[in-house]
C-alpha positions as CSV (number, residue, x, y, z in Angstrom):
1,M,-29.7,23.3,8.8
2,I,-28.2,22.0,5.6
3,Y,-25.3,23.1,3.5
4,E,-26.0,21.9,-0.1
5,E,-25.9,22.8,-3.8
6,N,-29.0,23.7,-5.7
7,V,-29.6,20.4,-7.6
8,D,-32.6,18.4,-8.6
9,N,-32.4,15.4,-6.3
10,N,-35.5,13.6,-7.5
11,F,-33.7,11.0,-9.6
12,I,-30.3,11.0,-7.9
13,K,-29.2,8.2,-5.7
14,G,-28.3,9.3,-2.2
15,V,-25.5,8.1,0.1
16,Y,-25.8,9.3,3.7
17,N,-23.3,9.0,6.6
18,F,-24.5,9.6,10.2
19,S,-21.9,10.5,12.7
20,P,-21.8,7.7,15.3
21,Y,-20.4,10.0,18.0
22,I,-22.6,13.1,17.5
23,Y,-20.0,15.5,16.0
24,Y,-17.8,15.5,13.0
25,S,-15.0,18.0,13.1
26,N,-13.9,20.1,10.2
27,E,-10.7,18.0,10.0
28,Q,-12.8,14.8,9.6
29,L,-14.3,16.1,6.4
30,M,-10.9,15.3,4.8
31,K,-10.7,11.8,6.2
32,D,-12.2,8.6,4.9
33,C,-15.3,8.8,7.1
34,C,-16.5,11.7,5.0
35,L,-14.3,11.4,1.9
36,I,-15.8,8.1,0.8
37,P,-19.4,9.5,0.6
38,Y,-17.9,12.5,-1.2
39,M,-16.2,10.2,-3.7
40,F,-19.6,8.5,-4.4
41,H,-20.7,12.0,-5.5
42,K,-17.5,13.0,-7.4
43,Y,-17.2,9.8,-9.4
44,L,-20.6,8.2,-9.5
45,G,-23.0,11.2,-9.3
46,Y,-24.6,10.3,-5.9
47,R,-26.0,12.9,-3.7
48,A,-23.6,12.7,-0.7
49,V,-24.9,13.9,2.8
50,I,-23.1,13.9,6.1
51,V,-25.4,14.1,9.1
52,T,-23.8,15.6,12.2
53,A,-24.3,18.1,15.0
54,R,-22.2,21.3,14.7
55,K,-18.8,21.2,16.3
56,E,-17.2,24.1,14.5
57,E,-17.1,25.9,11.2
58,Y,-16.7,23.5,8.2
59,T,-14.2,25.4,6.1
60,Y,-13.1,22.3,4.2
61,L,-16.5,22.3,2.4
62,D,-14.9,24.8,0.1
63,I,-12.7,22.0,-1.2
64,L,-15.4,19.3,-1.3
65,K,-17.7,20.8,-3.8
66,G,-21.0,18.9,-3.8
67,L,-20.7,17.4,-0.4
68,N,-23.8,18.3,1.7
69,L,-23.9,18.7,5.5
70,E,-27.2,18.2,7.4
71,I,-26.7,19.8,10.7
72,L,-29.0,18.5,13.4
73,K,-29.6,20.2,16.8
74,T,-27.0,19.5,19.4
75,P,-28.2,16.7,21.7
76,N,-27.6,16.4,25.4
77,D,-26.2,12.9,25.1
78,L,-25.6,10.0,22.7
79,D,-29.1,8.5,23.3
80,E,-30.7,11.7,22.2
81,W,-28.4,11.9,19.2
82,I,-29.6,8.4,18.1
83,R,-33.2,9.5,18.4
84,L,-32.5,12.6,16.4
85,C,-30.9,10.6,13.6
86,C,-33.7,8.0,13.6
87,D,-36.2,10.8,13.3
88,F,-34.2,12.2,10.4
89,I,-34.2,8.7,8.8
90,S,-38.0,8.5,9.2
91,E,-38.4,11.8,7.3
92,N,-35.8,11.1,4.6
93,Y,-35.5,7.4,4.2
94,K,-36.8,7.5,0.5
95,K,-33.7,9.6,-0.3
96,I,-31.2,7.3,1.5
97,D,-30.3,4.7,-1.1
98,V,-27.0,3.8,0.6
99,M,-26.3,4.2,4.3
100,F,-22.5,4.5,4.9
101,C,-21.4,3.6,8.4
102,F,-17.9,4.4,9.6
103,G,-17.0,2.0,12.4
104,A,-19.1,-0.7,14.2
105,Y,-20.2,1.8,16.9
106,P,-23.3,0.9,19.0
107,A,-25.0,4.1,17.7
108,H,-25.1,2.6,14.2
109,S,-26.9,-0.5,15.4
110,D,-30.1,1.4,16.2
111,M,-29.8,3.7,13.1
112,V,-29.3,0.8,10.7
113,S,-32.1,-1.3,12.1
114,H,-34.5,1.7,11.9
115,Y,-33.4,2.4,8.3
116,K,-33.8,-1.2,7.2
117,R,-37.3,-1.4,8.6
118,L,-38.2,1.6,6.4
119,R,-36.1,0.8,3.4
120,P,-35.6,-3.0,3.2
121,D,-34.3,-2.5,-0.3
122,G,-31.8,0.1,0.9
123,K,-28.1,-0.8,1.2
124,V,-25.7,-0.5,4.1
125,I,-21.9,-0.2,3.8
126,L,-20.0,-0.8,7.0
127,K,-16.4,0.4,6.9
128,L,-14.9,-1.1,10.0
129,D,-11.9,1.3,10.3
130,A,-10.5,-1.1,12.9
131,N,-7.4,-3.1,13.9
132,I,-7.3,-6.7,15.2
133,Y,-7.2,-5.7,18.8
134,W,-10.3,-3.5,18.5
135,V,-12.4,-5.9,16.4
136,D,-11.6,-8.8,18.8
137,R,-13.5,-6.8,21.5
138,I,-16.6,-6.4,19.4
139,P,-19.2,-8.8,20.8
140,F,-20.3,-10.1,17.4
141,K,-22.2,-12.9,19.0
142,D,-24.3,-10.5,21.1
143,E,-27.8,-10.4,19.6
144,K,-27.8,-6.7,19.0
145,F,-24.5,-6.7,17.2
146,R,-25.4,-9.9,15.3
147,I,-28.5,-8.2,14.0
148,F,-26.6,-5.0,13.1
149,L,-23.8,-6.8,11.2
150,G,-26.3,-9.1,9.5
151,K,-28.1,-6.0,8.1
152,C,-24.9,-4.7,6.5
153,D,-24.8,-5.5,2.8
154,V,-21.0,-4.8,2.6
155,I,-18.5,-4.9,5.4
156,T,-15.0,-3.7,4.6
157,V,-11.6,-3.5,6.3
158,E,-8.4,-1.6,5.3
159,S,-5.7,-4.3,5.7
160,K,-5.4,-7.8,4.2
161,K,-4.2,-9.1,7.5
162,L,-7.5,-8.1,9.2
163,K,-9.6,-9.4,6.3
164,Q,-8.0,-12.8,6.8
165,H,-8.4,-12.6,10.5
166,L,-12.1,-11.7,10.4
167,S,-12.9,-14.0,7.5
168,K,-12.0,-16.9,9.8
169,K,-13.7,-15.5,12.9
170,W,-16.9,-13.9,11.7
171,P,-19.7,-15.5,9.8
172,Y,-19.9,-12.6,7.4
173,K,-18.3,-11.8,4.0
174,I,-15.5,-9.3,4.6
175,D,-14.1,-7.2,1.7
176,Y,-10.7,-5.5,1.5
177,V,-11.0,-1.8,0.6
178,P,-8.1,0.3,1.8
179,N,-8.0,4.1,2.1
180,G,-7.0,6.1,-0.9
181,T,-5.9,9.4,-2.4
182,P,-8.7,11.9,-2.6
183,G,-7.3,13.6,-5.7
184,L,-8.2,17.1,-4.4
185,T,-4.8,18.6,-5.1
186,T,-2.8,18.8,-8.3
187,N,-1.6,15.3,-8.9
188,R,1.9,15.6,-10.2
189,R,4.9,13.3,-10.0
190,I,7.3,14.3,-7.3
191,D,11.0,14.2,-8.3
192,F,13.6,12.9,-5.9
193,T,15.6,16.1,-6.4
194,E,12.9,18.1,-4.5
195,K,13.6,16.1,-1.3
196,E,15.4,17.3,1.8
197,N,17.0,15.4,4.7
198,T,13.8,15.3,6.7
199,I,12.1,12.6,8.7
200,L,8.4,13.5,8.8
201,T,5.5,12.3,10.9
202,V,2.0,13.8,10.9
203,G,-1.0,13.2,13.2
204,R,-2.2,13.9,16.8
205,I,1.2,14.4,18.4
206,G,1.5,12.8,21.8
207,T,-1.4,10.4,21.9
208,E,-0.6,7.0,23.4
209,Q,-1.6,5.4,20.1
210,K,0.9,7.4,18.0
211,A,3.9,6.7,20.3
212,N,5.8,9.8,19.0
213,E,8.3,9.5,21.8
214,I,9.7,6.4,20.0
215,L,10.7,8.5,17.0
216,M,12.2,11.2,19.2
217,E,14.3,8.7,21.3
218,S,15.4,6.8,18.2
219,F,16.6,9.9,16.5
220,R,18.3,11.1,19.7
221,R,20.4,8.0,19.8
222,I,21.8,8.5,16.2
223,A,21.6,12.3,15.8
224,N,25.4,12.8,16.1
225,S,25.9,10.3,13.2
226,L,23.3,12.1,11.0
227,P,24.3,15.8,11.4
228,Q,22.5,16.9,8.2
229,W,19.2,15.4,9.1
230,K,16.2,16.7,11.1
231,V,12.8,15.4,12.3
232,K,9.5,17.2,11.8
233,L,6.3,16.4,13.8
234,I,3.2,18.0,12.4
235,G,-0.1,18.1,14.2
236,S,-1.7,19.4,17.4
237,I,0.2,18.5,20.5
238,E,-1.7,16.7,23.4
239,E,-1.4,18.6,26.6
240,S,-0.3,15.4,28.4
241,F,2.7,15.2,26.0
242,K,4.0,18.7,26.5
243,P,5.9,17.9,29.8
244,Y,7.6,15.0,28.0
245,I,8.8,17.4,25.3
246,D,10.0,20.0,27.8
247,N,11.9,17.4,29.7
248,F,13.4,15.9,26.5
249,F,14.8,19.2,25.4
250,K,16.2,19.9,28.9
251,R,18.1,16.6,28.6
252,Y,19.1,17.2,25.0
253,P,19.0,20.9,24.3
254,Y,21.2,20.5,21.2
255,L,18.3,18.8,19.4
256,K,15.9,21.6,19.8
257,E,16.7,22.9,16.3
258,R,16.6,19.5,14.8
259,I,13.4,18.0,16.2
260,I,10.8,20.5,15.1
261,F,7.2,20.7,16.2
262,T,5.1,22.7,13.8
263,G,1.7,22.4,15.3
264,K,-1.3,21.6,13.2
265,I,-1.2,22.8,9.6
266,L,-4.7,23.4,8.2
267,D,-3.6,24.7,4.8
268,K,-3.5,21.7,2.6
269,D,-1.1,23.2,0.1
270,I,1.4,23.9,2.9
271,L,1.0,20.5,4.3
272,E,1.4,18.9,0.9
273,D,4.7,20.9,0.5
274,E,6.0,19.4,3.8
275,Y,5.3,15.9,2.5
276,R,6.9,16.7,-0.8
277,K,10.2,17.9,0.8
278,A,10.5,14.9,3.2
279,K,12.6,11.9,2.3
280,I,11.2,9.7,5.0
281,F,7.8,9.3,6.6
282,A,7.9,7.6,9.9
283,L,4.9,6.0,11.5
284,T,5.5,4.8,15.1
285,S,1.9,3.9,16.0
286,I,1.0,1.1,18.4
287,L,-2.1,0.4,16.3
288,E,-4.0,1.9,13.3
289,G,-7.2,1.2,11.5
290,G,-5.7,0.0,8.3
291,T,-3.5,2.2,6.2
292,P,-4.0,5.7,7.8
293,N,-4.7,8.7,5.7
294,V,-1.3,10.2,6.5
295,W,0.4,7.2,4.9
296,I,-1.6,7.9,1.7
297,E,-0.4,11.5,1.7
298,A,3.2,10.5,2.3
299,A,3.1,7.8,-0.4
300,R,1.6,10.2,-2.9
301,N,4.5,12.5,-2.3
302,G,7.2,9.9,-2.8
303,C,8.3,9.5,0.9
304,Y,10.2,6.4,1.9
305,I,8.1,4.6,4.6
306,I,9.4,3.4,7.9
307,C,6.5,1.9,9.8
308,S,5.8,0.0,13.0
309,E,4.3,-3.4,12.7
310,I,0.7,-2.3,12.6
311,D,-1.9,-4.6,10.9
312,A,-1.3,-2.8,7.5
313,V,2.5,-2.6,7.7
314,D,2.9,-4.8,4.6
315,E,0.6,-2.6,2.6
316,A,2.3,0.5,3.9
317,T,5.8,-0.6,2.9
318,N,4.7,-2.6,-0.2
319,W,5.9,-5.7,1.4
320,G,9.3,-4.2,2.0
321,K,9.8,-2.8,-1.5
322,C,9.0,0.8,-0.6
323,G,10.0,0.9,3.1
324,K,11.0,-0.9,6.2
325,S,9.2,-2.1,9.3
326,F,10.2,-2.3,13.0
327,G,8.8,-3.8,16.1
328,I,6.2,-1.7,18.0
329,N,7.9,0.5,20.6
330,N,11.4,-0.9,19.6
331,V,13.6,2.2,19.8
332,I,16.9,0.4,19.1
333,Q,15.5,-1.3,16.0
334,L,14.1,2.0,14.6
335,S,17.4,3.7,15.3
336,N,19.3,1.1,13.4
337,I,16.9,1.4,10.4
338,L,17.1,5.1,10.3
339,L,20.9,5.0,10.5
340,E,21.1,2.6,7.6
341,V,18.5,4.3,5.4
342,C,19.7,7.9,6.0
343,N,23.2,6.9,5.0
344,D,22.2,5.3,1.7
345,E,20.7,7.6,-0.9
346,S,19.7,4.6,-3.1
347,Y,16.7,4.0,-0.8
348,F,15.3,7.4,-1.8
349,A,16.5,7.7,-5.4
350,R,14.5,4.7,-6.5
351,G,11.9,4.5,-3.7
352,C,10.6,8.0,-4.4
353,Y,9.2,6.9,-7.7
354,D,8.3,3.3,-6.8
355,I,6.0,4.3,-4.0
356,Q,4.2,6.9,-6.1
357,D,3.5,4.2,-8.7
358,Y,2.4,1.7,-6.1
359,Q,0.1,4.2,-4.4
360,D,-1.5,5.3,-7.7
361,R,-2.2,1.7,-8.7
362,F,-3.6,0.3,-5.5
363,F,-4.8,3.2,-3.3
364,N,-7.0,5.3,-5.6
365,Y,-10.4,6.4,-4.4
366,E,-11.9,6.4,-7.8
367,K,-11.2,2.7,-8.2
368,M,-12.4,2.1,-4.6
369,V,-15.8,3.7,-5.0
370,Y,-16.4,1.8,-8.2
371,K,-15.6,-1.4,-6.3
372,L,-17.9,-0.4,-3.4
373,D,-20.7,0.5,-5.8
374,H,-20.3,-2.8,-7.5
375,L,-20.3,-4.7,-4.2
376,V,-23.3,-3.0,-2.8
377,N,-25.4,-3.4,-5.9
378,M,-24.5,-7.1,-6.6
379,P,-27.5,-9.4,-6.5
380,A,-27.9,-11.4,-3.3
381,G,-26.0,-14.6,-3.1
382,V,-23.4,-13.6,-5.7
383,I,-19.8,-14.1,-4.5
384,I,-16.8,-12.6,-6.2
């Protein structure tokens, strides 16, 4: 089954993205795994296709006009999924001018090798979406991975720190292409006067990776010194995290009205409004694959960034000009930073505008897809 517009595809280049783990969710349509192929369509006129099995209804297609979904049958396991995708490639390889791979997953190895056999002139972009700890576990000297990586025409990472790390370790050219703003909502400059005394975080609340308890414990330590401030955590809550929340509010019931869990907000306009009102965006993650999409949304809306020392912390804070960093899992350091920043309006009065300018200049999907298109179409042997 395919969701697509009625267009003549005979002379249009095609960029195809195959889900490496069978399903893409509706929410993932609004993330870089699907947004980058969509941006090839929006700005460069490519036919953009996402190949996936059905997980749920894809309501975000209403926002992404021109993005096509090719829904294959639901497989019994990953091996069957790889076979289904390879069969699809066999039938459609002439339309696949660019194969966009999100992550160095084992499933991509077979798909890319099959594609390159049929389309040796075809191009492969591998967006690693990785952090240093994850890529160091990739067996890049293993023959299968070596062949896979060698067939990728462009390999990109989302942080300069990771680019430097891999450029020294891997015998492949690594390009820096961070995540960007999709430009799907009205792009207007946010004024500092619209802001409220809110510390915001957005994501999958309660996963080990996100370390949301660090923000809760840090705010708890200084809450009495910041009586006008509140914390908002937006996103679905992991079942395993709910006992921690219950116990936290049993210990500190006076914080229940000031540490607010909203649940997942699917309406993009409502979510955008939450970013717009927040003065601070706090990212407490243990690790991230580059600059996460939530950072882009926060920066676009003029939030001051307080970020753990993930690989892309320098990009996230503009090397300290638009935010502050703290050690991973360091509750006391985060408490001290929050206390300092929340008591000094100058951080927000200037930072609100600085980070919007910074984000627009360096984290814009239009600029990024032009760069990717340039990289993937460069003659072999050319180095820029």
